[in-house]
C-alpha positions in Angstrom: 12.5 3.2 -17.7 12.8 6.6 -16.1 9.7 5.9 -14.0 11.1 2.5 -13.0 14.5 4.1 -12.0 12.8 6.8 -10.0 10.6 4.3 -8.1 13.7 2.1 -7.5 15.6 5.1 -6.1 12.8 5.9 -3.7 12.7 2.3 -2.4 16.5 2.1 -2.0 16.7 5.4 -0.3 13.9 4.5 2.2 15.5 1.1 3.0 18.9 2.7 3.4 17.5 5.4 5.8 15.7 2.8 7.9 18.7 0.6 8.0 21.1 3.4 9.0 18.7 4.5 11.7 18.4 1.0 13.1 22.2 0.6 13.2 22.7 3.9 15.0 20.1 3.0 17.6 21.6 -0.5 18.1 25.1 1.0 18.5 23.9 3.0 21.5 24.6 1.0 24.7 22.5 3.4 26.8 18.9 4.5 26.5 17.1 7.5 27.6 15.4 6.6 30.9 12.1 7.6 29.4 12.5 4.9 26.7 11.4 2.2 29.1 7.9 3.8 29.2 7.6 3.6 25.4 8.8 0.0 25.0 6.4 -2.1 22.8 5.3 -5.2 24.7 3.1 -8.2 24.1 -0.5 -7.4 24.4 -0.2 -3.8 23.1 -2.8 -2.5 20.7 -1.6 0.0 18.0 -3.8 2.2 15.8 -2.6 4.5 13.0 -4.0 7.0 10.5 -2.1 7.8 7.3 -2.2 9.9 4.2 -1.7 7.4 1.4 -0.3 7.7 -2.1 -1.5 4.8 -4.3 1.0 4.3 -7.1 -0.1 1.5 -9.6 3.0 -0.2 -11.0 1.5 -3.0 -13.1 0.7 -3.7 -16.7 -2.2 -5.0 -18.8 -3.0 -7.2 -21.6 -4.7 -6.2 -24.8 -8.5 -5.6 -25.1 -9.9 -8.8 -26.4 -11.9 -7.2 -29.2 -9.4 -4.5 -30.2 -5.8 -5.4 -31.0 -2.8 -3.4 -30.0 -4.5 -1.8 -27.0 -4.1 -1.8 -23.3 -5.1 0.1 -20.2 -3.3 1.8 -17.3 -4.4 2.9 -13.9 -3.5 6.4 -12.7 -2.1 7.1 -9.2 -4.3 8.7 -6.5 -4.2 10.1 -3.0 -6.4 8.8 -0.2 -6.4 8.1 3.6 -6.3 4.8 5.5 -6.5 3.6 9.1 -5.2 0.4 10.6 -5.2 -1.5 13.8 -2.4 -3.7 15.1 -1.8 -6.1 18.0 1.5 -7.3 19.4 1.8 -11.0 20.1 5.3 -10.5 21.5 7.5 -7.5 21.9 8.8 -8.2 18.3 6.0 -10.0 16.5 2.7 -8.3 15.7 -0.1 -8.0 13.2 -1.6 -5.1 11.3 -5.0 -4.8 9.4 -5.4 -1.8 7.2 -8.6 -0.5 5.7 -8.8 2.3 3.2 -10.5 3.1 -0.1 -9.3 5.0 -3.2 -10.8 6.1 -6.5 -8.5 5.5 -9.5 -8.9 6.5 -13.2 -8.3 4.0 -16.0 -6.9 5.2 -19.3 -6.3 3.4 -22.6 -2.8 2.8 -23.9 -1.3 2.0 -27.3 -4.1 2.4 -29.9 -6.3 3.8 -27.2 -3.7 6.1 -25.8 -5.2 9.2 -24.1 -8.7 7.7 -24.0 -10.4 7.7 -20.6 -11.9 4.3 -20.0 -13.5 5.1 -16.7 -13.1 5.2 -12.9 -13.3 2.6 -10.2 -13.2 2.6 -6.4 -11.1 -0.1 -4.8 -11.2 -1.3 -1.2 -8.0 -3.4 -0.4 -8.1 -4.6 3.2 -4.6 -6.1 3.9 -3.6 -8.2 6.9 0.1 -8.6 7.6 2.4 -10.1 10.2 5.2 -7.7 11.3 8.6 -8.1 12.9 9.7 -5.1 15.0 13.4 -4.8 15.3 13.9 -2.3 18.2 10.9 -2.5 20.4 12.7 -0.8 23.3 13.7 2.3 21.4 11.9 5.4 20.2 12.7 4.5 16.6 11.1 1.1 15.9 11.6 -0.1 12.2 9.6 -3.1 11.0 9.1 -5.4 8.1 6.0 -7.5 7.3 4.2 -9.7 4.9 0.7 -10.9 4.5 -2.4 -11.2 2.3 -4.7 -8.7 0.5 -8.2 -8.9 -0.8 -9.3 -6.1 -3.1 -12.9 -5.3 -3.8 -13.7 -3.1 -6.8 -16.9 -1.1 -6.7 -18.5 2.1 -8.0 -17.2 1.5 -11.5 -18.1 4.2 -14.0 -17.4 3.9 -17.7 -16.5 6.9 -19.8 -17.2 5.2 -23.1 -20.7 6.0 -24.5 -23.2 3.1 -24.0 -20.6 0.9 -22.3 -20.6 -0.7 -18.8 -17.4 -1.3 -16.9 -16.8 -3.9 -14.1 -13.6 -5.3 -12.5 -13.1 -8.7 -10.8 -12.3 -8.8 -7.1 -8.9 -10.3 -6.4 -6.6 -11.9 -3.8 -2.9 -11.3 -3.6 0.2 -11.3 -1.3 1.6 -8.1 0.2 4.9 -7.0 1.6 5.7 -3.9 3.7 8.4 -2.0 5.6 8.2 1.1 7.8 9.0 2.7 11.0 7.3 4.1 14.1 9.0 7.1 15.8 7.7 7.6 19.3 7.3 11.2 20.5 5.6 10.2 23.8 5.0 6.8 25.4 1.7 6.6 23.5 1.9 8.9 20.4 4.2 8.3 17.4 4.8 9.3 13.8 4.7 6.6 11.2 6.1 6.1 7.7 5.1 2.9 5.8 5.5 1.4 2.3 3.6 -1.6 1.0 3.7 -3.5 -2.3 0.6 -5.5 -3.2 0.3 -8.0 -6.0 -3.2 -7.1 -7.4 -4.2 -9.1 -10.5 -7.7 -8.3 -11.9 -9.7 -8.4 -15.1 -11.8 -5.6 -16.5 -15.0 -6.3 -18.4 -16.7 -4.0 -20.9 -20.2 -4.6 -22.1 -22.4 -2.6 -24.4 -21.3 -0.5 -27.3 -17.6 -1.3 -26.8 -17.5 -4.9 -25.5 -14.4 -6.8 -24.5 -12.2 -7.8 -21.5 -8.6 -7.1 -20.5 -6.3 -8.4 -17.8 -5.2 -5.6 -15.4 -2.2 -6.0 -13.1 -2.6 -3.0 -10.8 0.2 -4.0 -8.4 0.3 -0.8 -6.4 2.9 0.7 -4.1 1.1 2.2 -1.1 3.3 4.9 0.4 1.9 6.4 3.6 2.9 8.8 6.4 0.8 9.6 9.4 0.6 9.2 13.2 -0.4 6.5 15.6 -1.3 5.7 19.2 -0.2 2.8 21.3 -2.8 1.6 23.8 
């Protein structure tokens, strides 16, 4: 419950900050003359690079062969890059590519037992709506689809092999670009991905378990508008 409240507080604080900044910008009837040069327009290409915190926020079922068990996926840090294209000054798209290594631990009767590690590659395509394309502060929201590939699985249980099923899922995001020149900007971005998978164990400890990773992806970095 404390973990849930802490995460909820982060989300609410971030949304509040973005909303207040948007309202402040909208209340200004005049713009800096240099802002015309940074206006986001149809046909613009946008690239970003971010440091990313992957915070799994899901749950799991019980291992099919061992009752009163479960698994959890630990958080991790990684990096990601994305490319975006503006269809209009407000409507654009974003494709992110990044990969992360996460550790899987047992819960309940298996609490504290390291099950293994897996790499995940979750390319995500979203449509974004940019609220203030003419200002230095440009908040946005978006939604789209994710496809997650699991690879490089390594099981820590002796004589046992681990594999995870690839998965599709929806994604939501919100963030902001803060332009410091007409091309360069700082970016903060939060995504939530519904990521439902299934883990399979074969060998000495056979079984399967449903794993709902459902990560928050919280990133900060910089970008360039072409």
